[in-house]
C-alpha angles and dihedrals in degrees: 000000000000124000133230120195120209125204136173106249140356097272091060092043094051092049091049093048089055090049092051092047091051089050089051092242124140098203118144122246123207119195114206101205102192115105096220093189090073131064136003117319099204109139094000092139097037111034118015093194092093094055090044091054091049094052090044088060092046092051094044087212113134092179097063117086102224093168092060091047094051092045090054091048091051090053091051092051092046089052089056091048092050093044134085102227125123107257122215116191114201115204141168131195100285133108094244095048092046092048090050089054092051093047093053091046090052092054095044098038091115090054103048093156089071097054125098135156144201113210119207128186141172089273090065089063094058096096097032107102091186094055122109118260116277113271120229090243091049089233119163136182128192089248089068093065124090119235092249092058092046090050090056090051096052093095091054094072105126136181118263112232119245090240093053093046089055092050094047091048090052091050089053090054091048092051091050091049092052088053094190124178091240134015123209126200118210132147091359091301134109120225129182125245137175137233087242089065090053090048089053090054091051090055091046089061094045123102129203113279133015117330137166110279088214091062091056090046091052092052091051095044091054096044129101097264101146087242135056104258116209126215090241090057093051093047091049090053089049090054090049091049089049091050089054093047096247093118138014122228130199136174134055107334089202092057111051092190089068095048124107129191135206125191111225116248091237090061093050094048117098116257 
């Protein structure tokens, strides 16, 4: 029986494809590109249009067809569900990776014999000189691991027990039902968070006067947030804060490296 490997995101998928090629294996890799730690999950398994609309707003890109992309992704996932291949879910210790694992387990819960996993953690990065520096929250995603390290971990793929599949599938349903704006992963537990909390962190890292928006984004992306925050998410929140008058933005809105931000004096004044 053939094998299909599932990762959260294209960076992880590309690294894993290189690892498989170096190991002279022809297994298929499927990248699930939706960061499930961010945004409402209503209809995520039934109608991807809601998630597509959310990410369209985050990207601020009216030219990109997010609906078509999410429809294609749904077809790819359905093909896996309807198939017969062994499935190996690769996951690190991050909210998005862990939610991807639970989503796949939910869809394949009636076919437990097909499900396998490779678990990665911060300890696996110890001997990887090319790996990013350890984060304060110890969070990891498969995309942080070099192909050589992933190749070494190929033999560690192991079946997921029926009992654990049932528990992970139930957790996925509970997370969907909660439908929070953000989902954190700490101590093997999901907790809900809001965009307002993220906005508060942005303002915590701000200084008086104009400053590069990328510098604030870098601070937030490296912080202990309980989720791996992307630059696109921070810049979306900056646009939302600007729209509400909390901050001012200037520079090329299509090139975030040129953008600068300034917190309004009213915001900095004590209440």
